[in-house]
C-alpha positions in Angstrom: 108.3 128.8 -22.5 108.7 124.9 -22.2 106.5 123.0 -20.5 109.7 121.6 -18.0 110.5 125.4 -17.5 106.6 126.0 -15.6 106.8 122.9 -13.5 109.8 124.4 -12.6 108.4 127.6 -11.6 104.9 126.2 -10.0 104.7 125.5 -6.5 104.9 122.5 -5.1 101.7 121.2 -3.3 103.4 121.5 0.1 104.4 125.6 -1.3 100.7 126.1 -1.8 99.3 124.6 1.8 102.3 126.6 3.4 101.2 130.1 1.4 97.3 129.2 2.6 98.3 128.9 6.1 100.5 132.6 6.4 97.6 133.8 4.8 95.0 132.5 7.5 97.2 133.4 10.3 97.8 136.8 8.7 94.2 137.0 8.8 94.0 136.7 12.9 96.2 139.9 13.1 99.8 138.1 14.2 102.4 140.6 13.8 105.1 140.7 11.4 107.8 139.5 13.3 105.1 136.4 13.9 104.9 135.8 10.8 108.0 136.2 9.2 109.5 133.6 11.9 106.9 130.7 10.5 107.5 132.1 6.9 110.9 131.3 7.7 110.5 128.2 9.5 108.7 126.4 6.9 110.5 127.5 4.7 113.1 125.6 5.7 110.9 122.8 6.3 110.4 122.6 2.9 113.3 122.9 1.5 114.5 119.9 3.9 111.6 117.7 3.3 112.6 118.3 -1.2 115.9 117.4 -0.2 115.0 114.3 1.2 113.8 112.9 -1.8 113.9 113.9 -5.8 110.6 116.4 -5.8 108.8 117.9 -2.5 106.2 114.9 -1.6 102.3 116.0 -1.2 101.3 117.0 2.6 99.4 113.8 2.8 102.5 111.7 1.7 104.9 112.7 4.4 105.0 110.5 6.8 106.4 110.4 10.4 109.3 109.0 9.6 109.8 111.8 6.9 109.7 114.1 9.7 111.7 112.3 11.8 114.4 112.3 9.7 113.6 116.3 8.9 114.3 116.7 12.9 117.2 114.6 13.2 119.3 116.9 10.5 117.9 119.9 13.0 119.9 118.0 15.8 123.0 118.1 13.4 123.1 121.0 12.7 123.3 121.9 16.3 120.6 124.6 16.9 119.5 125.5 20.6 116.4 124.1 22.3 115.1 126.8 22.1 115.7 127.5 18.2 114.4 123.8 17.5 111.2 124.0 20.4 110.0 127.5 17.6 110.7 125.2 14.4 108.8 122.1 15.8 106.3 124.5 16.8 105.8 126.1 13.9 105.2 123.2 11.7 102.5 121.4 14.1 100.8 124.9 13.9 101.2 123.8 10.2 99.5 120.6 10.7 96.5 121.6 12.8 95.6 124.0 9.5 96.0 121.2 7.2 93.9 118.7 9.3 91.5 122.0 9.6 91.3 122.2 6.1 91.4 117.8 5.3 94.6 118.5 3.3 95.3 115.9 5.7 93.7 113.4 8.2 96.1 113.6 11.2 98.3 115.9 12.3 101.2 113.6 12.8 103.7 116.2 13.7 101.8 116.2 17.1 104.3 113.0 17.9 107.7 114.6 16.9 109.4 114.5 20.5 110.9 117.9 21.2 114.0 118.9 23.9 113.3 121.0 26.9 113.8 124.7 27.0 116.2 125.2 29.6 114.7 127.2 32.4 116.5 130.2 32.4 115.6 133.5 35.1 115.5 136.7 33.2 118.0 139.7 34.7 116.0 141.7 36.6 116.7 145.2 37.0 116.1 146.4 41.0 113.5 148.7 41.9 116.2 151.8 42.4 118.1 150.8 39.3 115.2 151.3 37.1 113.8 154.4 38.6 117.9 155.9 38.4 117.7 155.2 34.7 114.6 156.9 34.7 115.4 160.0 36.7 118.7 159.7 35.5 117.1 160.3 31.4 114.8 162.8 32.2 117.8 165.3 33.7 119.4 164.7 30.6 120.5 167.6 28.2 120.9 168.2 24.8 118.6 166.1 23.3 116.0 166.8 20.7 113.9 164.7 21.4 113.9 164.5 25.4 110.2 164.4 26.6 109.2 161.9 23.9 112.7 159.3 25.6 111.5 160.0 28.7 107.5 159.1 27.9 108.7 156.1 26.4 111.0 154.6 29.1 107.9 156.0 31.6 105.4 154.0 29.5 107.6 151.0 29.1 108.3 150.7 32.9 104.9 152.4 34.8 102.8 150.2 32.3 104.5 146.9 31.3 103.8 147.1 27.6 105.6 145.1 25.1 107.5 147.3 23.0 105.4 146.4 19.8 102.3 147.1 21.8 103.9 150.9 22.6 104.3 151.4 19.0 101.5 150.5 18.3 99.5 153.3 21.0 97.0 155.6 19.5 96.4 159.0 20.6 92.0 157.3 20.8 93.9 155.0 23.3 94.6 156.6 26.0 92.0 157.7 28.5 93.9 160.8 30.5 91.3 161.0 33.0 90.7 157.7 34.0 94.4 157.2 33.8 93.8 153.8 31.3 95.3 152.9 27.9 93.4 150.6 25.1 96.3 147.5 24.8 96.5 145.5 21.7 98.3 142.4 22.4 99.6 139.1 20.7 96.9 138.3 18.2 95.7 142.2 18.1 93.8 141.1 21.9 92.7 143.9 24.0 93.6 144.6 27.3 93.2 147.9 29.7 95.9 148.7 31.3 96.5 151.5 34.4 98.8 154.3 33.5 100.8 155.3 36.2 101.0 159.2 37.5 104.6 159.3 36.2 103.7 158.3 32.9 101.1 159.9 32.8 102.9 163.0 33.0 105.4 162.5 31.0 102.9 161.9 28.5 101.4 165.3 28.9 104.6 166.4 28.8 105.4 165.3 25.2 102.4 165.3 23.3 102.5 169.0 23.1 105.9 168.7 20.9 104.3 165.5 19.3 104.1 167.1 15.4 102.3 164.3 13.1 102.5 164.3 9.6 98.8 164.3 8.8 96.0 161.5 9.5 99.5 160.1 11.8 97.3 158.7 15.0 100.2 157.0 16.7 101.3 158.2 19.8 105.4 158.0 19.7 106.4 159.5 16.4 109.8 159.7 15.1 111.5 163.0 13.4 110.0 163.1 10.5 106.3 162.8 12.5 105.6 159.3 11.7 105.1 155.8 13.9 108.1 154.9 15.6 109.1 151.9 15.1 109.9 148.6 17.2 113.8 148.9 16.0 113.7 152.4 17.0 112.5 152.2 20.1 115.4 149.4 20.9 117.8 152.0 19.7 116.2 154.8 22.1 116.5 152.4 25.0 120.0 151.1 24.1 121.8 154.1 24.1 120.2 155.5 27.5 121.3 152.1 29.3 124.7 152.3 27.7 125.2 156.3 28.7 123.0 156.6 32.2 123.6 152.6 33.3 126.7 151.7 31.8 124.4 148.3 30.3 124.3 147.7 26.6 122.3 145.0 27.6 119.1 146.4 28.9 116.1 146.4 26.2 112.7 147.8 26.2 111.6 143.9 27.4 114.4 144.4 30.3 111.2 146.8 31.7 108.7 144.7 31.4 110.2 142.1 33.5 110.8 144.6 35.9 107.4 145.6 35.9 106.0 141.8 36.9 108.5 141.5 39.4 108.1 144.4 41.1 104.8 143.9 41.1 105.0 140.8 42.5 107.6 141.5 45.1 105.0 144.2 46.6 102.3 141.7 47.0 100.1 141.8 44.0 98.6 138.4 42.7 99.9 136.5 40.0 97.0 136.2 38.3 96.2 139.8 38.5 99.9 140.7 36.9 98.4 138.5 34.2 95.9 139.9 33.3 97.8 143.1 33.1 101.0 141.5 30.5 98.2 140.3 28.8 99.9 136.4 28.9 97.2 133.9 27.6 98.7 131.2 30.0 98.9 131.7 33.9 102.8 129.1 33.4 104.1 132.5 30.9 103.7 134.8 34.2 105.2 132.2 36.9 108.7 132.5 35.5 108.8 136.1 37.7 108.3 133.7 40.6 111.3 132.3 40.2 113.0 135.2 39.8 111.5 136.6 42.9 112.8 133.9 44.3 115.9 133.8 43.2 115.7 137.2 44.5 115.0 136.0 47.9 117.6 133.2 47.9 120.6 135.6 46.9 119.3 138.3 50.4 119.7 134.7 52.3 123.1 133.8 51.1 123.9 137.1 52.0 122.8 137.4 55.2 122.0 134.5 57.0 124.7 133.5 58.9 123.9 129.8 58.0 124.2 130.4 54.4 
């Protein structure tokens, strides 16, 4: 192999730093989904930066003008504001890492401007719609793992879990006597979440049917006795939502939205909901106040004579 071939295969300094960054985030126990998003966005960043010059520049040689040219290229791709913000956030996080590692002197990416994300209000099931879907699922017939599926839906709505948190739940994480769950959220941060009576009862009906492979601690299993995946739970939710509610748009996170919104509507404090959901920032939880206000305005428009 010639020296030129070896040089062509050797990773660039920028690629080396991206690999080090991803390994650093992996040690922080980020989810595989988040790691894949970082890897994809930074690979595209590397390729775009490299295309601007004859060779990939060293990280310390990438100036603000180069970063702005990269961002302009993203705008020309007609990406959504949400996608643009995610890609810029990935590069900013990458630069923070390089500053900590003394690879670059300053976080130049911090000076990039990004578009504002649209303030969308998520569509939320009413309490009646959520209850009807759960009741209809429980009354279904002919499903081989119905008890498991009912427990999954009850846990999603009754505990407000992310789908990744539900798949990561182990038997040791459940306190049946106190009706508490030990939940591992984003970044493997642990929190305790109450398990309401209906969800707890659904779990107790399901567990005698649970048939794990040896040493499997997961609560929810597939037909082979191994841990259910996030995709499998999404498919389970979509199946029942489509069959029983006629709504294929309902997904696992729909139950989390409903959980938070219904708690807020019934008088729960925003700080308490933040703790239950495992949100790092209160601003993330505050979007549910917009949902409740939207519902309130809908009632006003329907009911008030001067609306």
